[in-house]
Structures are given as structure tokens and as C-alpha cells.
N, C-alpha and C positions, 0 to 999 in steps of 0.2 A: 541878147535873148536871155530873158530871166529864167532862173531855174524853177522847175515845177515843184510844188511841195510834195514831199514824200508822205504817202498815206500808209500808215501801218496796216498790215494784213493780219487777220486772226484766223487761225485754223481750228475747226471744230474738233473737240476731243473724239477720238476713235472709240466706238462701242464694240466690245468683243461679245459675240454670241456663243453660248454653249452648244456643243454638238448634240444633236438629237439622237436618242437611242433608237435603233431600228426596231420596228414592231414585228413580232413573229407573224408569219403568214397565217391567215385565217384558216387555211386548209389543215394545217397541223393541229390547231386547237380543236376543230371539229372531229378530227380523227382520234385525238386523245379522249374526247368526251364519249365517242362511240365505243372505244375500247373499254372504258370504265363501266359504261352502261351494260355492255355485253357481259363483262365479268360478273357484275352484280346480278344480272338476270340468270346467268348459269348457276350462280350460287343459290339463288332462290329456288330454281328448278331442282337442284340436287337435294336441298332440304325437304322440299315437298315429296320427292320420290322416297327419301329415307323414311319420312313419317308415314307415307302411304304403305310401304312394304313392311314396316315394323309394327304399326298400330292398326291401320285401316285396311290391310290387305284382305280382299274378299276370300271367304272360305265357303266350302260347300256345306249345306245343312246336314245334320246327322239324323237318319231315320232309324227307328227301332220299333219292331213289331212286338207288342207286349202280350197279346192274346188273340186266339182264333176260336170261334165258336160256330156251330151249325144249329141254330134254333129249331129248324125243322129239317127232317131228312126222311126220304122214303125211296124204296126200290120196288118197282112193279114191272114184272116181265122183262127183267134185264135193263130197265130204264131207270136212271137216277134223277131225282128231283130234290133240291134242298135250298135252304136260305143260308146265305153266307154272311158272317160278321167278322170284321177284323178291327182290332184296336191298336193304334200305333201312336208314337210320340215323335215329334219333329222338333229338333233343337236348332236354333239359329245362333251360331257362335260369333257372328259379325258384330261390328260396332254400329251397324245401320240396319234398318228394317229389311226383311226379306219378303218381297211381294211375289206370291206364287199364282200361277195360272196354267191352263192347259195341262192339268194333272189328271191322272187316271189310275184305276186299279183294275187289273186284268187277271182272269182265272183261266188256267190251261189244264187240259186233261189229255194225256197221250199226245201232246204236242199241238192240240187244237184248242182254239179259244171257245170256252163254254159260258163265260160271264164277263161282263164289262161294266164299269161305272166311272163317270166323270166326277172329279172332285171339285167342288166349287172354289172359285178364286178367293184369295184372302191375303192377309198380311200377318207376319210374325215379327214382333218387336225385337230389337237388338238384345242378344243375350237371353232370350226367353225360350221356353219350351211349350209347344202347343200339342194338345192331345186331340187325336182325330179318331172318330168311329165311323165305319162304313158298313152298312147293312143293305143287302139287296137280294132279290130272288134270282136263282140261276135257272135258266131254261133246261128242260128235260133233255137228257142225252143218254145214249146207250153205253153200256159198259163195253169197251172195245175188246176185252179179253176176260177170261175167267179171273175173278178177284184173287189176289195173292193170299195165301194162307199165312196166318200169324206164325211166330217163331215156335219151333218145337225143340224139345230137349232130347238128347240121345245118349245112350249108354256107351260103354267102350266098344261094343260090337257094331255100333252104328244103327241100332234099332231105336226108332223114335218112340217116345212116350211123353205124356204130359203131366203125370203125377196128379191127375184130377184137375189141372188148370184148364180153364176154358180157352180153347184156341179158335179164333174167329177169322174169317177172310177180311182182307183190307184192300183199300184202293188209295191211290196217291194223286193229289192234285198239286198244282204249282200256281203261286200268285206272283204278280209283278206290280209293284207300286212305283210309279214314276211321277216326279214333281219337277216342274219347270217354272222358272221365274227370273227375277233379277234383284241385285243388291245395288243401291245407289249410294256411293261413298262420297262424302263431302259435298253433296248436292251437285257434283259435276261429273264424276266418273260413274258409269253404269256397267255392272258386271253381270253377264248372263249366267244363270245357274241351272243345271239339269242333273238331278240325282235319281238313282234307281236302287231298289232293293227287291230281292226275290226270296220266296220261301217255298219249301217243300213240306207238304202236310199229309200225314197218314191218317186215314179215316176208317173206322170200323164199319163194314158194310151192313152188319146186322142192325145196328141202332144209330149210326151216324156220329158216334163219339169220336172226338179228336184224340187220337192216341199220342200224337206228338207233332212238332213242327221244327224245322231247322231253317234259319235265315242267314 
């Protein structure tokens, strides 16, 4: 039996593969992104609030009554009838315009309303002062009590005398000016505003002269 030829065998070179790095779970990546976005959003909100409360914080307008006049005044049989005029200035200290509406001027005598006037709606620009004049007729009303006498001077014994000064009876009325509106800040925030001012006015009954007022 003849010997079989020996066939040499070749072995293929072994290929070594590098180990793959494990990929981080997608859930952790999304969580980290959400945390970063939340921190950034909180930072933006804090900055907006700081700017809002330091620069654009809404403030109430300032009302000042400059003058009060009675163009016409008469007393007949204990009934008073007059025309009332009040001049006031309204300053808007905000960085945005002040839109006012539903505003009014009320006159009271002995706790009862004797005059009322609506103030037309309008707008006062940022940082500006607007002057307002209101003139209207007050309906006749009776004097509820004898008018108060003007001040008298007295000597050490308490005996009154006037040194030739004219002492005249007076009456007192009260005014209430109310303004309501809103201030829109940064075109997004709307702040409602409602301010009031009141004055007490002393009037000479003889001729209707305004002796003084205090607001």
C-alpha cells in the first residue's frame, strides 16, 4: 500500500478585535440635558425678576391739587348753589404709560354727596406730568347747620374782639379725586392702579371765596 502524499495545511492568521466602549444609557443623557435647561431657565427668570423689581416695578401715580376756585356762588334762603373748579397735576413715575379710566371727582358736604363728575379716560406717558382741570355746577343744597363763624381774637380775660377785622361765617366741603387704571410693563405684565386724594376746603359764605384748602 503506497503512502499518501502529505498535504501541508495552512492556518489563517487570527484577527484580534478591540473591545467596544459601552455607550452611556440614553436616559442619563436626557436627564442631564433637562437639568441644564432647567438651571438656565431659572437663571433667566431670576434676571427678569431683578430687572422688573429694580427698574420696571410699577408705582402709583402721584396726585397733587394745585388750586380750587368757585367761579360762581350764591346763598338764597339757606340754600347754596355754586360752580366748582379744581386744578390738579398727575405725575406718572413709571417706565411705562399709565392708562386711566373709571376716574371721578366727588364733592361732599356734611357727609353727603352734593356734586359728582366723571373724568374722561386718557393716558399719561412714562415719567410725564399731566395737568387736569375739572369744572362743573353743583346742585343746590341746604346748609345743614348755621355756618361756622370765622376766627376771633381774645384778650387775656377771654373777651372776644376783632380789632376791626371782618369776621365772616364759613362752610366746609370735602372733595375726593379717584383715578383707576393700569400700567403695562415690558408689554407682558399688567399692573392695576387705583389712587385717591381728598381735600377739605373752607369757603366764605358771604361771597364764596376759598379761604384755604388742605389735601
